[in-house]
C-alpha positions in Angstrom: -39.9 -37.3 23.5 -42.0 -40.2 24.6 -45.2 -39.9 26.6 -46.9 -42.7 28.5 -50.5 -43.5 27.4 -51.9 -44.7 30.7 -55.0 -46.3 29.0 -52.8 -48.5 26.7 -49.8 -48.8 29.0 -47.4 -47.9 26.2 -45.2 -45.0 25.2 -46.0 -42.8 22.2 -43.7 -40.4 20.4 -44.7 -36.8 21.1 -43.1 -33.7 19.5 -44.7 -30.7 21.2 -41.9 -28.4 20.2 -42.3 -29.3 16.5 -46.0 -28.8 16.8 -45.6 -25.3 18.3 -42.8 -24.5 15.8 -45.1 -25.5 12.8 -48.1 -23.6 14.2 -46.1 -20.4 15.0 -44.5 -20.6 11.5 -47.8 -20.9 9.8 -49.3 -18.1 11.9 -46.5 -15.8 10.8 -47.1 -16.7 7.1 -50.8 -16.1 7.5 -50.5 -12.8 9.5 -52.2 -14.3 12.5 -54.9 -16.1 10.6 -53.8 -19.6 11.7 -54.1 -19.1 15.4 -57.3 -17.1 15.0 -58.9 -20.0 13.1 -57.7 -22.5 15.7 -59.1 -20.3 18.5 -62.5 -19.9 16.7 -62.9 -23.7 16.3 -61.8 -24.5 19.9 -64.3 -21.9 21.1 -67.1 -23.4 19.0 -66.3 -26.8 20.3 -66.4 -25.6 23.9 -69.6 -23.6 23.5 -71.5 -26.2 21.5 -74.8 -27.4 23.1 -73.8 -31.0 22.6 -70.3 -32.2 23.4 -67.9 -32.4 20.5 -65.1 -34.8 21.2 -62.6 -33.6 18.6 -59.2 -32.9 20.1 -57.3 -29.6 20.1 -54.5 -31.4 18.3 -57.0 -32.4 15.5 -58.3 -28.9 15.2 -54.7 -27.5 14.9 -54.0 -30.2 12.3 -57.1 -29.4 10.2 -56.2 -25.7 10.2 -52.5 -26.5 9.6 -53.5 -28.3 6.4 -55.5 -25.3 5.1 -54.0 -23.2 2.3 -52.1 -20.2 3.7 -53.8 -17.8 1.3 -57.2 -18.7 2.7 -56.0 -17.8 6.2 -54.6 -14.4 5.2 -57.1 -11.5 5.4 -57.0 -7.9 6.4 -57.9 -7.3 10.0 -60.9 -5.2 9.2 -62.4 -8.1 7.2 -62.5 -10.9 9.8 -65.7 -12.2 8.1 -63.6 -13.3 5.2 -61.5 -15.5 7.5 -64.7 -17.1 8.9 -66.0 -17.8 5.4 -62.6 -19.3 4.4 -62.6 -21.6 7.4 -66.2 -22.6 6.7 -65.4 -23.3 3.1 -62.4 -25.5 4.1 -64.4 -27.5 6.6 -67.3 -27.9 4.1 -64.9 -29.0 1.4 -63.4 -31.6 3.8 -66.9 -32.7 4.9 -67.9 -33.3 1.3 -64.6 -35.0 0.3 -64.0 -37.6 3.0 -61.0 -39.1 1.2 -59.2 -35.8 1.4 -60.2 -35.4 5.1 -58.9 -39.0 5.8 -55.6 -38.3 4.0 -54.7 -35.2 6.1 -51.5 -35.6 8.2 -51.3 -34.2 11.8 -49.4 -31.0 12.3 -46.3 -33.0 13.4 -46.6 -35.7 10.7 -47.0 -38.4 13.4 -50.3 -39.8 12.2 -53.4 -39.0 10.1 -55.8 -36.5 11.6 -58.8 -38.8 11.2 -58.1 -42.2 12.8 -61.6 -43.6 13.3 -65.2 -43.2 12.2 -65.8 -41.4 15.6 -63.2 -38.8 14.7 -65.0 -38.3 11.4 -68.4 -37.9 13.1 -67.0 -35.4 15.6 -65.4 -33.4 12.8 -68.9 -33.3 11.1 -70.4 -31.9 14.4 -67.8 -29.2 14.5 -68.4 -28.4 10.9 -72.1 -28.1 11.6 -71.5 -25.7 14.5 -69.4 -23.5 12.2 -72.1 -23.6 9.5 -74.7 -22.5 12.0 -72.4 -19.6 13.2 -71.9 -18.4 9.6 -75.6 -18.5 9.0 -76.4 -16.6 12.2 -73.8 -13.9 11.4 -74.9 -13.6 7.8 -78.6 -13.2 8.8 -77.6 -10.6 11.4 -75.5 -8.6 9.0 -77.7 -8.8 5.9 -81.2 -10.1 6.8 -82.7 -8.8 3.5 -80.4 -10.7 1.1 -80.9 -14.3 0.1 -78.8 -17.2 1.2 -76.7 -17.1 -2.0 -75.6 -13.6 -1.4 -74.8 -14.0 2.3 -71.2 -15.3 1.8 -70.1 -12.4 -0.4 -71.7 -9.9 2.1 -69.9 -11.6 5.1 -66.6 -11.8 3.2 -66.6 -8.1 2.5 -68.2 -6.9 5.8 -65.9 -4.6 7.9 -66.0 -5.4 11.6 -65.2 -2.4 13.8 
């Protein structure tokens, strides 16, 4: 399928059915973790104090490239999913060559196409880091920062 890019006055290939198929397949393999992760990041982007111009397609692609095992967690331990997503985004933020090498969910392009994309990714990563810190402090204010991740990973949300 080709879609007209009005700004550039050219047609681009678009495979929305392949994207949805790939996301649905990964979501099944991760027992719902894939779509939960995507929803979390989209919500963080929407609720951020400053605008984060990182597309939904890029968010889906970042999560699509995440290891399935890191997206699979028992429902009761949703904190573990948040920690896994945070670790993935921090890994990518610290390893920019890996971030730049990631393919989009439909294989049509690289996720990061410009320095602006990279900067917007870093803003999203920062929002998630802040959320993890806030949750960790709320759950276990008495433990030091080094112990917060294990506490959050093993905390049961009712």
